[in-house]
BAZA-171989 format. One record per residue (C-alpha): residue in three letters; x, y, z. Coordinates in steps of 0.02 Angstrom, whole numbers, plus 50000, padded with zeros to 5 digits. Example, Ala and Ser with C-alpha at 12.3 -4.5 7.8 and 13.67 -1.06 7.14 Angstrom:
2
ALA506154977550390 SER506844994750357 
! end
This chain:
564
LYS512435142452251 MET511835124752216 SER510685114852329 GLY509535099852328 ARG509175082552400 VAL509895065252368 LEU508645050952390 ASP508545032252367 ALA507725029052198 ALA506745014052261 THR506145019552433 GLY506245038552422 GLU507205038952586 ALA508575051852615 LEU510365046252590 ILE511425052852733 GLY513215057452692 ALA513085055952504 ASN514505064852412 VAL514155079152291 ILE515665085152190 LEU515865098352056 LEU517095090051938 ASN518735099051898 THR518535110052053 ASN518865108152239 LEU517045111552280 GLY515865098752353 ALA514715094052497 ALA513965079552593 THR512105077452626 ASP511375079652801 ILE510185068152894 GLU508745073652782 GLY509745071152622 ASN509945089852592 TYR511535097852530 PHE512125114952472 ILE513725121652395 LEU514175140152407 ASN515435151652322 ILE515295143652150 THR516005153952008 PRO514645156551877 GLY514825144351734 THR514355127051673 TYR514895111751772 ASP514755092951779 VAL514155086951951 LYS514485069452018 PHE513405061152152 SER514015045452240 TYR513585034752391 VAL514245018252456 GLY513255003852382 TYR512415014752249 ALA512825017852067 PRO513585035252045 LYS512785048351933 THR513595062651840 ILE512475076851785 GLU513185086651639 GLY512875104651591 VAL512355111751760 ARG512325130551733 ILE512685141051887 VAL512135159251878 ALA512755173251991 ASN511625176352143 ILE510385162752095 THR510185145752179 TYR510205130752063 GLU509125116852135 LEU509675099352085 ASN508805084252163 ILE509475066852125 ASP508915048852151 LEU510275035652167 SER509965017452128 THR510775001252185 ASP510654994852007 PHE512434996251941 THR511884991651766 LEU511165009151742 PRO512275021951654 ASP513185033451771 ILE513065048751658 VAL511445058251637 VAL511345073151521 VAL510125086351586 ASP509445099851471 LYS509735117651529 LYS508275125851617 PHE507155137151515 PHE507165149951654 GLU507995152851823 GLU506645146451941 LYS507475153152098 ALA507665170852031 THR506655184452117 ASN506715195751964 THR506795193951775 VAL508465185751734 LYS509015180151561 VAL510595169851544 ILE511655166651389 ASP513105154451408 SER514625151451298 ASP513815136951207 GLN512345147751154 ILE513475162451110 SER514505151650992 ARG512925147950891 LEU512245165750882 PRO512585176850730 VAL512945192450834 ARG514485198850925 GLY514705210151076 VAL513935210251249 GLN512635223551207 ASN512105215151046 LEU511895198651138 ALA510875206951274 SER509795215551143 LEU509105198651089 GLN508045198451247 SER506265204951254 GLY506045223051308 VAL507745228451238 VAL507985240151090 VAL509645245151010 GLN509815263850983 GLU509915267650799 GLY511655271950737 SER512575264450886 GLY513755249750890 GLY514085241550724 GLN515255226650712 ASP516695235350799 GLY515895244850944 ASN514665244751087 ALA512855246751043 GLU511835257651160 ILE510345247851221 ASN508725254551294 VAL507915242851418 ARG506045244651444 GLY506095262651385 GLY507565267951494 ARG509075277151430 GLY510675268251382 SER511585276151530 GLU510375267551650 VAL511095250251615 LEU512495244251730 TYR513865233551652 ILE514915222251763 VAL516375211451704 ASP517105199051829 GLY516395209251973 VAL517085226151915 PRO515815239551858 GLN516305246051686 ASN515215261751673 ASN516165278051673 LEU515555292751774 TYR515745305151632 ASN514165299851541 ARG513725283351629 GLY514105273851468 THR515415260451440 VAL516695256851304 ALA517245240351383 GLN517205226151258 VAL517375207451286 SER517705195651142 ASN516385182251115 THR517755169151133 ALA518125175351310 ILE516335175751376 ASP515815161251486 GLN514125168251536 ILE513045183851524 SER511725186551656 PHE510485200251609 GLN509345206751747 VAL507855218151722 GLY507145226551878 GLY506975220052055 TYR508845220352091 GLU509585213752251 ALA510255225752382 LYS512065223052327 TYR511775231852161 GLY511715250652142 GLN511875263752005 ALA510695254151891 GLN508935259251843 SER508475249451686 GLY509525233751686 ILE511105224851742 VAL512235215451621 ASN513395204251721 VAL514785196151618 THR515845181751681 THR517385178251576 LYS518095160951551 SER519335153151671 GLY520745141351628 GLN520385122751613 PRO521415108351686 HIS521895103151509 TYR522675113751371 THR521535120851238 ILE521975132351093 PHE520625140550990 ALA520745151350834 ASP519415158950723 VAL519585169150564 GLN518155178650481 SER518455189250327 SER517415196050186 ASP518905206050125 PHE520025191450078 LEU518815183849952 LYS517935200449915 THR516235193149958 ASP515525210449996 ASP515995228849998 PHE516115230550186 GLY517905224150209 SER517555214850370 ASN519015206050455 LEU519015198050627 TYR520385186950698 SER520125178650868 THR521185166850971 SER521225159951148 LEU522315148851257 SER521725139351410 GLY522595127251526 PRO523615124651684 ILE525035136651720 ILE526125121651762 PRO525715105451669 GLY524865092751780 ILE524335105251916 PRO522495109351884 GLU522375120552039 ASN523285134551948 THR522585139151778 ILE522665153151652 PHE521535159351513 LEU522085171751380 SER521135178451231 GLY521505191251098 GLU520485198350955 ARG520885210150813 GLY519575217450698 TRP519685230050558 TYR518345235650438 LYS518115246050282 ASP516375250050347 ALA515845242050512 ASP514095249250507 PRO513555251150325 PRO511925259750278 ALA510375249050254 ILE510005258250092 PRO511405262749969 LEU511925281049963 GLU511525289949800 PHE512235306649743 GLY511465314449588 THR512635329349570 LEU514475333549577 SER515185345849703 ASP515175359749571 GLY513295357449544 THR513395347049383 LEU511865335949367 LEU512265317649330 ASP511255306649214 ASN511685291549322 PRO511905294649509 ILE513455289449604 VAL512975274449712 ASN513925269249869 ASN513475253349964 THR514595259050106 ILE514905275350196 PRO516475282750115 ASN518055282950220 ASN517195274450367 ASN518605262650412 SER518865257050591 GLY519915245150696 VAL519785236950866 TRP520885226950985 ARG520195216351127 PHE521225207051257 ASN520675197051408 GLY521625186851536 LYS521255177551696 ILE522355167951819 SER521475156751945 SER522325147852090 ARG521605136652226 PHE522495133152391 GLY521405122352502 GLY519955133452555 TRP520745148852474 THR520485155052297 VAL521455168952212 GLN520935176252046 LEU521795189651941 SER520885196851791 ALA521285209551655 LEU520215216951517 LEU520945228851388 ASN520185235651229 ASN520475249751106 ARG519395255850963 ILE519765269050830 TYR518325273750716 LYS517525287850618 ASN516105297750698 SER515085295050540 LYS513435291650629 ASN513405305450757 THR511865300150857 GLN511725317250941 ASN511565326150774 SER511385313450635 LEU511505326350496 ALA513155333550559 ALA514175319350486 GLN512995314050346 ARG513205330850259 GLN515065326550239 TYR514765309750154 LYS514815316549977 ASN516335328149969 ALA517215328050138 SER517025310550210 GLN518905309050242 PHE518775324150359 ILE517425316650471 GLU518055316750650 GLU518965301550714 VAL518725294150888 ASP520005284550990 GLU519275276251145 SER520045263751266 ASN519575254351422 TYR520805245951541 SER520175235651687 PHE521185225551814 SER520515216251964 ALA521075204452102 ARG519945193352204 ILE520345183352361 SER519055171252427 GLN519065159652577 THR517835145952616 VAL517815146652806 SER516635131852823 ASN515395122552716 SER514125136252757 THR515165152252760 PHE516355161152642 TRP517015178652611 ASN517695188152460 LEU518865202952450 ASN518975212052283 ALA520095226052226 GLY520035234152055 TYR520725247951944 ARG519885254451786 ARG520285268451664 PHE519255275451521 ASP520075286551389 TYR519235295751246 GLN519855307551111 ARG518905315050966 TYR519915324450835 ASN520225329050654 PRO520905312950575 PHE522375322450499 LEU522825330850664 LYS522815317450797 GLY523425323150968 VAL523015337251087 GLU524605346651042 LYS524015349350862 GLN522475359750904 ILE523345375650851 LEU523365369250670 TYR521485366250657 GLY521185383850592 ASP522905387550517 SER522505391950336 LEU524315391450276 TRP524605374050349 TRP523035367050267 ALA523415375050098 ASN525295371950086 GLU525995360250218 SER524625347250243 GLY524735340750064 LEU522835340950057 ASN522585357749970 VAL521175363050084 ILE520655381250070 LEU520025389450230 LEU519165406350229 GLY520575412950340 ASP521495409350502 GLY520285403950637 ARG518955399850509 ARG518355384450417 THR517965381250233 GLU516355386750153 ASN514865378850241 VAL514065370850087 ASP514545365949911 ALA513785373049751 ASN512205362849779 GLY511895371049948 VAL511645354550039 TYR513255344950068 ARG514865351050146 PRO516285355550026 TYR517955346650016 GLY519035349950169 TYR517595354250285 SER517845348850466 ARG516915354050623 GLY518575359050701 LEU518115351350869 PHE519345342850986 GLN518755333051138 GLN519565321951268 ARG518905313251424 GLN519565301851559 ASP518855292551707 GLU520085283651820 SER519465273651969 PHE520115262952111 GLY518965252352215 ALA518825238452342 ASP517385228752416 PHE517115214852542 ASP515655202952563 LEU515255189052685 THR513975175352648 SER513305162452769 GLN511925149352758 LEU510865147752916 ASP509485134852893 ASN508425141952750 HIS509195159252763 LEU510615164752649 LEU511335179852739 GLU512455192052646 PHE513385207152712 GLY514465218352605 ALA515325235152595 GLY516345243952464 ILE517135260352413 ARG517695267552246 GLN518625283652210 HIS518535291652037 THR519535305151951 VAL518525312251806 ARG519195324351674 GLY518395332451523 TYR518935344351386 GLY518075351451232 ASN518695365251117 PHE518225371750944 ALA520075372150911 TYR520015380150738 VAL519575396950818 VAL521225397950915 ALA522235400650756 GLY521295416850729 THR521805424650895 ASP523295436250923 PRO524855425450890 THR525915437051001 GLN524935431851155 PRO525485417151263 GLU524685400751211 TYR523665398751370 ILE522855415851343 ARG522415411751163 PHE521575395651218 ALA520725403751369 GLN519965417151258 ASN519105403251161 GLN518275397551324 PRO518475378751307 PHE517405366851410 VAL518685360251533 PHE518955351851701 GLY520415341051750 TYR521545348851617 ASP522325365851589 VAL521515376951458 THR522595369751319 GLY522115351851365 LYS523955346751365 ARG524215345051551 LYS523165336251683 THR522765346851834 SER522585341352014 SER521655347352169 ASP523185357952216 ASP523245367952054 PRO522045382452091 SER523295390752208 SER524535392252064 LEU523345398651930 GLU523375417251967 TRP523615420151780 PHE521735417551767 ALA521555435851819 ASP522465441751661 PRO521435456151587 ASP521535448051415 ILE520545433551483 GLY519385443351596 SER519105429651725 HIS519265430251913 PRO520595419051996 THR519235409352085 MET518685402751915 ALA520235391851918 GLU519245380452033 PHE518365373951878 LEU519995367351807 ARG520145354651946 PRO519655336651909 ARG518075329751987 GLN518525316752119 PRO516945308952192 VAL517045294852318 ILE515645282152311 GLY515325270052454 TYR514005257352493 LEU513455245352629 PHE512145231652620 LEU511375217752723 GLN510275205052637 ASP509285189752692 ARG508775177652555 PHE507445165852625 GLU507265150252519 LEU505985136352531 GLU505665122352407 ASP504395132652308 LEU504645150152377 VAL506075162752378 
! end
């Protein structure tokens, strides 16, 4: 929302019927008998605003930054002196004066000048925010702790769609810096419309298409000129403009980003190894400036179509990203991976995580004081953690197959037997030996559909908001120390061999290969097999979790000139 007064510069009297227009949009207003105006339903972003009145020199205010759920107050004096320039550049406000809580805003212009990338890293620049050690890097999402809260207590919203998954309340959604129009970061004191947040809210608005065509490309590489050992490569591009040339009411914005790294999160202090794996003491230690075999890659795509039809606005958005990386800084047990750095770094588990988010928004401005929005969205989070040489759920049976590792893998890894791993430590008794792997396979998924409706109306000094929404999730999880399965009786059916290993599972069958549904328990009588020793009722735990979350809110925002 934007509001204010338009006055005569000489007399201070109100100008009745003065025009206020947000350039390159169909939004505007006229002042009332007291010179007041307000404009609702403004998409967060930076605008140029033009003020005009018959017999007065017009003024255009540049760089007006509109923030979600905050009123921007802009008061203007118009003069009859036409010799004055009609463009006035206004510096951005140091803080959001109409905010009822702590709100920090970073816009695209500021982001382009900052030496950090990623929504979480940008938010971490604010006071009271700490990045959890070992999280993020150049290719991933850092986990931030806001005012002492856990990382899972921060709610992330992109174009109105919550991006946190219900599995662990985290997010793997990534937005390229080139696609971010504005980040609004709230700490405490949230409005009634926000739920499921305890520490902070990070609200990201992506860029919309412009009425003129713009192509942007950016290349960053330390690998091409070998300026460092980290092998950092990041290619970004974006396209903005009207869908049909000459029709600014229908625009499109597309962005894509590809990054790949030899080591996206190198150690602050070089790694030094003073011995060989056989215990030989070295006169000069082996020094690594990077974590061995810590390569990673990421794809990020974003798109938005915006169309205006009179008082109607339709917006379609998509956000897709995929990241594949090594679990070389396991924050849950930092030593688990570090003990593999010396001899078995190529066997550190690999992680493949993706986030797909699609949304549609229909908005109608019923009058100059009332509008409504209808949003619908779909989001899916996928996660797999596996041995890098055995990607895929169907290859779990090979994790502990000693013959495959010794003869068929081409890696000459010696296990202690079927269903077992290598020796635990090398000759020095500290680091893992060559070929060591934890033998763990994990996969997770959270799929959600949601819709919400809100109605906003301005009545005198009261901004009334009513809203309701619903979201249905399907959550699945699977974890299995897969190497043990190869040591079970090979004459038994596969499902019994896996069940005997007692994997952590819901939403999948015991092998992890097939997704289950709410109807499956009636067909899982095999759970009573004496070789498994479970009762058929235990099949209930194989069903996916399908919570339905709904909300309803009514809010009155009372605004005076110096009080909200």
